[in-house]
N, C-alpha and C positions, 0 to 999 in steps of 0.2 A: 504494500500499499504506500501511496505517497505521502509525504510529510514536509515541513519546513525544517531548516536548520534551527531557527528560534525554538520552535516547538520541541526538537530533540534536547537542545540545551537546557531547556526548562525542567528535564527530568533530572537534572544535577547528578549525572553519572558520566564516566568517561565513554566517549563515542570512539568507534572504530571507522576510520577512513580506509579506502581501498588500497591496492598495492600498485606495482608498475604497469605501465601501458606498453611502451616500445619493447622493452626487454621481453615481455611475454609473448608480444607478437612476433619477434624474432623465431621464438619457438614455435610458432604457428604458421610460420612461412613468409613472414615480411622479409623482402629482400634488402640486401645493403643499399643504402641511398633512396630507398622507397619511402615516400611520406606516409606515416600511418594514417593520416586524416584522410586520404583517399580511400581507405577500407570502409569508411562510413558509406560511401557510395558503390564501391567495387565488390566488397566483401562484408555487408552488414551481417551476415550470419556469424562471423567470426568475432566482430565487435561485440554483438550480443552475447556469444558465448562467454567472452571473458567477464563481461559485466555479470552475467548469471553465477559464474564460478565465484567471483568475489562475494556476491550476496549469499551465495550457499555457505561460504566460509565464515559468514558472519558480519559483513561490512554494514555500517549504519549509513555511510555516505560513499556513492560511487561517482567518479569524476568522468565527465565526457571525454571522448577520443579527440580532442581538440587542441591539445597542447601548442601546435604550431599552426593553428587556423586563423592566422591573420594575414592580411594582403602582402606583408613584406616577406614572410616566411613562405606562403604559398607562391610567390613570384618565382621563386626557385625552381618551380616545377609548372610554370606557365598557368597558374590556377588562381592568380591574384584577384580576379574579379568573381571568384566563387566562394569567398570566405562566409558570407551570410548563408548561402545555401548549404554548404558543407556543415557549419556550425548547427544549423537548425536540424539537419538530418542526424547529427550525432546526438543531439539532445533528445530527439524522437525515440531513438534507439534505447537510449538509457533510461528514459522515461517509462517506457513500455516494460522494461525489467523491473523497475521500481514497483510499477502499478501493481505488477503480478506477485511481487514478494508477500509473504505471509505476515510480515511485521513492517513497520514504518521505515522507509529508505529515502534518504536526500538525494536528488540529483544536483550535482554541483558541475557547473561549467567550467572546464579548464581553460584558463587564459595563461598561456606562457609568454616569453619574451618575443620581441620582434627580431632579435638578432642584430638590430641597428644601434648606432650611437646617436644620442641627441645632440643638437647643437650646444655649445660650439665644439664638442669633440667629434661629431659626425654631421651628416646631412639631414637627419630626421628632426623635424620640428616638433614641438610640442603639440600643436594643433593636429599635425599629421598622425602623430601616435594616438591622440584621444579619438580621432575619426577612425583610425584602423581598429581600436579596440572596441568602439562603439558599434562598429559593423559586424564584428564577431559576437559581441554579447546580445545584440539585437537578434541574431539568428538563435542564439542559445535560449533566450527567453521565449522566441517564438516556438522553439521545439520543446519547451517544457522544463528547462533548468530552473531550479529554485534558488540558486545562489551563484554569483560569479565567483570562481576559485582562482585568484590571482596568484600565480605560483612561479617559483625559480627566478625570482627577480634579484638583480644586484644594483640597479641604478634607482636612486630615489625618485628621480624626474619620471622614469618609466612607470614605477610603481603608482605615482600620483596620477599619471596620465590614465592608466587602467582603471584606477579608483574613480576618477572624474567620469570616465566613460560608463561605469556601471551606474553611478549617481543619475546620469543623464538618461540613461536607459530605463532605470527604475528598478534594477535588482539589488537586493543586498549583496555584500562582497565580504570576501576574506583575503588575507595577503600573506603569504609566505615567501621568505628570501633565502637565498642559498650562502650560507657563511662558511664559504670554502677557501679563503684566503687569509691564513693566519687569524682565524676567529671573526674576519670581517667578510663582507661580500666583496667581489672583485673590484667593485667601485668604491671600497673604503667604508661602508656603512656598517656600524657596530649593532649587535642586537639589542643594546639598550636605546639605540636611536630609532629603531624601526617604527615605533607608534608615533613618534614626533612628525613623521612624514606626512600624516593625515590629521594633524591636529587643527588645521584651520578649514578643513572641508566641511561642507554642511551635513555630511552623513558619515559617521565613523565605520570602520570594519567592524563586523561581527566578531571577528577573531584574527589574530596576527601569529606568526611563528616562524618555523624553519622547516625546509624540506630539502632534500637531495644532498649536496655537499659532499663530505669526504668519508663519511662513516658515522656509525651511531654514537661513539663516544664523543666526537667533536659536536655533534648536533644536540647531544644532551646538555653539554656545556653550555652551548649557545642559548637554549631556552631556560636555562637556570638564571641566566642573565636578565630575562624578561619576567621572571616569576613574581616580582612585586609590582608589575604594571597591572593596573586595574581593567583587565580585558581577558578574553578567552584566548588561550595558547594552543596552537596547533604544532605537534612534532610528527614529520613524516620522513623518516630517515631512509637512506639507501640500505640495502640488505648486506651490511659489512662493507667491505672495500673491494672495488674491482680489481680483478687479477687476470693477466692473459694466461690462457692455456692453449698454446699454439697460436692460431689465428683467431680463437674465440675468447670473449670476455666473460669471466664468471665472477660471481660476487661471493665473498667469503662467509656470509652469514647463513646459518641452518635455521630450521624453524624454532629449535630451543633457544638460540641467541635472539631471535626476534621477539619471541616470548617474553624473555627477560627484559628486553629493551622496552617493550610496551608497558610493563609495570614501572620500570625506573622512569620512563617518560612522564608518567601521572604523578609520581612522587617528586619529579622535578618541576612540575608545574603545569603540565599539559591537561587539558581536557579532551582534545581530539587527537588521537594518535593513529598513524597509518604508517605505511610502507611507501618507499619510492624505488629508484631503479633496482631491479633484481628480486623484488618481492612478489613471490608467487601466491596463487591462492592457498597452497599448503602452508606457506609461512604465515599467511593472514589467519588461517585456522587456529594455529597455536597462539597467535597474538589474542583472538577472541577467547580462547579458553583461559588463557592467563588472566585477561581483564575481568572475565566472568566471575573468577574467585578472588579478585584483588581486594586486599585490605590496606587503606593508607598507612604509609610509614614514614620515615625521616626522610628529608632531603638527601639523596645519596652524595657520599663524598667523591672527589675525583678519583681517589684510590679505589673505590668500590665500582665506580663505572667502568674504569679501566680494567679491573680483575674480572668483570662481567662480560663486557662488551668488546673488549680488545684495547690495544694501545691507541693513543691519539695519532692522528696523521699530522696535525699542526701541533707540535709541541708548545707554542706559543699562544694557542687559542683561548687560553683562560684569562678572563677578565672579570673574575667573580667577586662579589662583594664579601669581604673577610668577616663582616659583622652580620651576615645573612643567618637568620633563625634556621633551625634544623628540626622544627616541630612538625608533627603529621599535617599533610596539607589536605584542604578541601578542594574540590573543583570549583572554579568560579563560574558564575552564571551571570547573565543579563536579565534583569527583570523587565 
């Protein structure tokens, strides 16, 4: 059955977002250089299958197959004029799966980066970015998405542009950044600065957080730096660290590790927990199992995080408050 993110957050319990899109599609036959977004049109049955597998694994939130569904990214494949069409189709597929689910499921419209740099570093204008994101988000809304899920961002200007577009279109939105460069985004933004990006906008994000990046340990430390911010926090980590096995990339995390990460994420401040690159339905099922029996504990120490989920990729990624409390956490909610 369908629901809204606001309704799920009102339940005041940890929520499970889904896992990876692209890396799972590779296992389903997606070819090198092939845009996953075109599968919404060419192979909708495979898109539907992955959504269904995530719902069956216990996901409360499923993301549409639209990470690169903006005209800047689609231009690489000669499809720049099809952003609205493809986004709408993707949202319809996800909405059909959510509607048939036996429990409430949110359809989140994935809004990834443009791959361009904004002025003065690049040629993209703020107006152009807002227009491109609005085109995509309008398609997502038309197809039934409940919320714009702005993700894997690194530049504050692009985050704001996507947020402005969501506000213009009339969809609530969330934002996650990738803190993959010594504890900051590639463009230098710290976890503690993320919420400030939207401070003067007429509508605040429903949730903020971190996704992708360089591994679970680094991401957990990033969200710990947000834990005193009065908002809902999202943690959507890669499934361990990517490693080359011959010509193939594999992720180091097994279901047990991702289950442990899920509970550490909640104790670190997250209300919404999911997986990013490498996270399969099997990983997600173990995360669901662990969250279902979760009992709040103390904020985990850096040492405990490393011992449980592996070493930090960025040894200097820690910018924690030494005076932070370590009392058991409650999930934050918006009334």
